[in-house]
C-alpha positions in Angstrom: -17.3 -242.2 -97.7 -14.0 -240.5 -96.8 -12.7 -237.3 -99.0 -9.2 -236.0 -99.1 -9.7 -232.4 -98.5 -5.9 -231.4 -98.5 -2.6 -233.0 -97.6 -3.1 -234.3 -93.9 -7.2 -233.3 -93.8 -10.0 -236.1 -94.6 -13.6 -235.8 -94.3 -15.9 -238.6 -93.2 -19.2 -238.0 -94.8 -21.7 -239.5 -92.4 -24.8 -240.6 -93.9 -27.3 -240.7 -90.8 -30.2 -238.4 -90.4 -28.5 -234.8 -91.0 -25.5 -236.2 -92.5 -23.0 -234.7 -90.0 -19.2 -234.5 -90.9 -16.3 -235.7 -88.8 -12.8 -234.8 -89.7 -9.3 -236.8 -89.4 -6.6 -234.2 -89.2 -2.9 -235.5 -89.2 0.1 -233.1 -88.4 2.5 -234.2 -85.4 -0.5 -236.1 -83.9 -3.7 -237.5 -85.2 -7.0 -235.8 -84.3 -10.5 -236.6 -85.0 -12.7 -233.6 -84.8 -16.5 -234.5 -84.2 -17.6 -238.2 -84.4 -21.3 -238.4 -85.9 -24.3 -240.1 -84.8 -24.0 -243.3 -82.5 -25.3 -244.8 -86.0 -22.3 -243.7 -87.9 -19.6 -245.8 -86.1 -19.0 -248.1 -89.1 -19.0 -245.1 -91.3 -16.1 -243.5 -89.0 -14.1 -246.8 -88.9 -14.1 -247.2 -92.5 -13.1 -243.8 -92.9 -10.1 -243.9 -90.7 -9.1 -247.3 -92.1 -9.4 -245.6 -95.6 -7.1 -242.7 -94.4 -4.7 -245.3 -93.1 -5.7 -245.3 -89.5 -7.4 -247.2 -86.5 -9.4 -245.7 -83.6 -6.5 -246.4 -81.3 -4.0 -244.0 -83.6 -6.1 -241.0 -82.5 -4.2 -238.8 -80.1 -7.3 -236.4 -79.4 -10.7 -235.7 -80.2 -11.9 -232.1 -80.8 -15.6 -231.4 -80.4 -17.4 -228.3 -81.6 -20.3 -229.0 -79.3 -22.4 -231.5 -77.3 -25.1 -232.6 -79.8 -25.4 -236.2 -80.3 -24.6 -235.9 -84.0 -21.2 -234.5 -83.1 -20.1 -237.1 -80.2 -22.4 -240.3 -80.8 -19.7 -242.5 -82.1 -17.2 -241.8 -79.1 -18.4 -244.7 -77.2 -18.4 -247.2 -79.8 -15.0 -246.7 -81.6 -13.2 -249.9 -80.3 -9.6 -248.8 -79.3 -10.3 -245.3 -78.9 -8.3 -244.2 -76.0 -7.7 -240.2 -76.3 -8.9 -237.1 -74.4 -12.0 -235.2 -75.4 -11.6 -231.5 -75.8 -14.8 -229.5 -75.5 -15.9 -225.8 -74.4 -16.0 -225.6 -70.5 -19.7 -224.8 -71.0 -20.5 -227.9 -72.3 -18.0 -230.2 -70.5 -20.5 -231.1 -67.8 -23.1 -232.3 -70.2 -20.5 -234.7 -72.2 -19.6 -236.0 -68.7 -23.2 -236.7 -67.9 -23.3 -234.4 -64.9 -26.0 -232.4 -66.5 -28.6 -232.7 -69.4 -29.1 -230.3 -72.0 -32.0 -227.6 -71.1 -35.6 -228.3 -71.5 -36.3 -224.9 -72.9 -33.9 -223.9 -75.7 -33.7 -223.9 -79.5 -37.6 -223.2 -79.6 -38.8 -226.4 -78.1 -36.6 -228.9 -80.0 -34.0 -228.8 -77.2 -36.3 -231.2 -75.4 -35.4 -233.8 -77.9 -31.6 -233.3 -77.2 -32.3 -233.9 -73.6 -34.4 -236.7 -74.3 -31.9 -238.3 -76.5 -29.1 -237.8 -74.1 -31.0 -239.8 -71.4 -30.4 -242.7 -73.4 -27.1 -242.0 -75.1 -24.0 -243.8 -73.9 -21.4 -241.3 -73.4 -17.5 -242.2 -73.5 -15.6 -243.1 -70.4 -12.6 -241.1 -71.6 -10.9 -238.0 -70.0 -12.5 -234.8 -71.0 -10.7 -231.4 -71.1 -12.7 -228.2 -71.0 -11.5 -225.6 -73.2 -11.9 -221.7 -73.3 -11.5 -219.1 -76.3 -8.1 -219.0 -77.7 -6.8 -222.2 -76.1 -4.3 -224.0 -78.3 -4.4 -227.5 -78.5 -1.5 -228.8 -80.7 -1.6 -227.0 -84.1 -5.3 -225.8 -83.4 -6.7 -222.7 -81.7 -10.2 -222.9 -80.3 -12.4 -220.0 -81.1 -15.4 -219.8 -78.9 -18.4 -219.3 -81.5 -21.7 -219.4 -79.3 -25.0 -219.4 -80.9 -26.0 -222.6 -82.2 -25.2 -223.8 -78.4 -23.5 -221.9 -75.6 -20.2 -223.4 -75.6 -20.2 -223.8 -79.6 -16.3 -223.6 -80.7 -14.7 -223.5 -84.2 -11.2 -225.0 -84.4 -8.4 -223.1 -86.6 -5.4 -224.7 -87.8 -3.2 -222.2 -89.5 -0.6 -224.7 -90.5 -3.0 -226.5 -92.4 -4.8 -223.4 -93.9 -8.2 -225.3 -92.3 -11.0 -224.0 -90.1 -13.6 -226.5 -88.6 -16.9 -224.8 -88.2 -19.0 -227.5 -86.7 -22.7 -226.3 -86.9 -21.9 -222.4 -86.8 -22.6 -222.5 -90.4 -22.7 -224.9 -93.4 -21.7 -224.2 -96.9 -23.8 -224.2 -100.1 -22.5 -223.5 -103.4 -20.2 -220.4 -102.8 -22.5 -219.3 -99.7 -22.1 -220.0 -95.8 -25.6 -220.6 -94.5 -25.8 -219.7 -90.9 -27.2 -222.0 -88.2 -30.9 -221.1 -88.4 -33.6 -219.8 -85.9 -34.9 -223.4 -85.1 -31.7 -225.1 -84.6 -29.7 -222.1 -82.4 -29.9 -221.1 -79.1 -29.4 -217.4 -80.2 -29.2 -216.6 -83.9 -27.8 -213.2 -83.0 -24.9 -214.8 -81.3 -24.5 -217.0 -84.4 -24.5 -213.9 -86.8 -21.7 -212.3 -84.1 -19.6 -215.5 -84.0 -19.7 -215.8 -88.1 -18.3 -212.1 -88.2 -15.6 -212.7 -85.4 -14.4 -215.9 -86.9 -14.1 -214.3 -90.4 -12.2 -211.2 -88.9 -9.8 -213.7 -87.2 -9.0 -216.0 -90.2 -9.3 -213.3 -93.1 -8.0 -209.9 -92.2 -6.3 -209.9 -95.6 -9.1 -210.7 -97.6 -12.3 -208.4 -96.9 -13.6 -206.0 -94.2 -17.1 -207.7 -92.7 -19.8 -205.5 -92.1 -21.2 -206.0 -88.6 -24.7 -208.0 -88.6 -27.6 -205.6 -88.2 -30.1 -206.2 -85.5 -32.3 -209.3 -86.2 -30.3 -210.6 -89.1 -29.9 -214.4 -89.8 -29.9 -216.8 -92.3 -27.5 -216.7 -95.4 -23.9 -215.4 -95.0 -22.4 -214.8 -98.6 -18.6 -215.9 -98.5 -16.4 -212.8 -99.1 -14.1 -213.0 -102.1 -11.2 -215.1 -101.6 -12.6 -216.9 -98.8 -10.3 -220.3 -98.2 -12.5 -223.4 -99.4 -11.4 -225.2 -96.4 -14.0 -223.9 -94.1 -15.3 -227.1 -93.1 -18.4 -228.2 -91.6 
C-alpha cells in the first residue's frame, strides 16, 4: 500500500515481519529512501506504480542504514539502475566487503550477520556519505545509535525528515530505538536530540538526555508531522 504523505512524498507501507517503510520522493529527481525486506519487492513495485513510477525512473537511493529490512529489495527491483547512498561506516557491509559484527545489539546482531551471508546484495554503485553531505535537496545527518552509521535525511524544501530506525512514531510520541535493537542507546538519545535541534530551532529547546535515559521521547509542541520512519 502507498500513502501520499504530502506533495512529492509517498510512503510505501511494507507488510513483512517488522513492517518497515520505504519512501518515494519527487523533486527535481526521483529518490527512493530505504527499500524494505527482500520479500517486499512486489509491494515496493506496486507502490512505485501507484505513485506513477517504475524502478527504472529512480535516480538515487538513500539508505538510512544497512539492516536487511531497509536494503532487501535493491537487488530485486527490475530496472533499478541508480547509485546507493549510505554512510561510509556501513558502505563496506552493503558492498559485501564486510559482515555485520558478531557481538552487538545484545546478541541479535548475529542474526543480521547470518542473514547477510545469504542476502543477495545489489550490483549498483555505492556512494559513501558523511555527516552534512548534500544529495540533491537532501542533507544527510549522521544519527548513530541504532547502528554506527545510521543516517537521517532532511529535505527542507519538502519539510520532511526521514528517520529510518532512529525512532518510530506512535500517536503523538516518538519512541526511540530500543535497548535490544540498538548498538548504543545513549547515542540514540544524543542523535535524537541533535536532530531535533537541527530541525526545530524555532519550536522548542530540547533538554539533553540524562545518563542512562532511553525509550520514549515525547514530540515537542509544534513538531512537524512529517518525521517519517
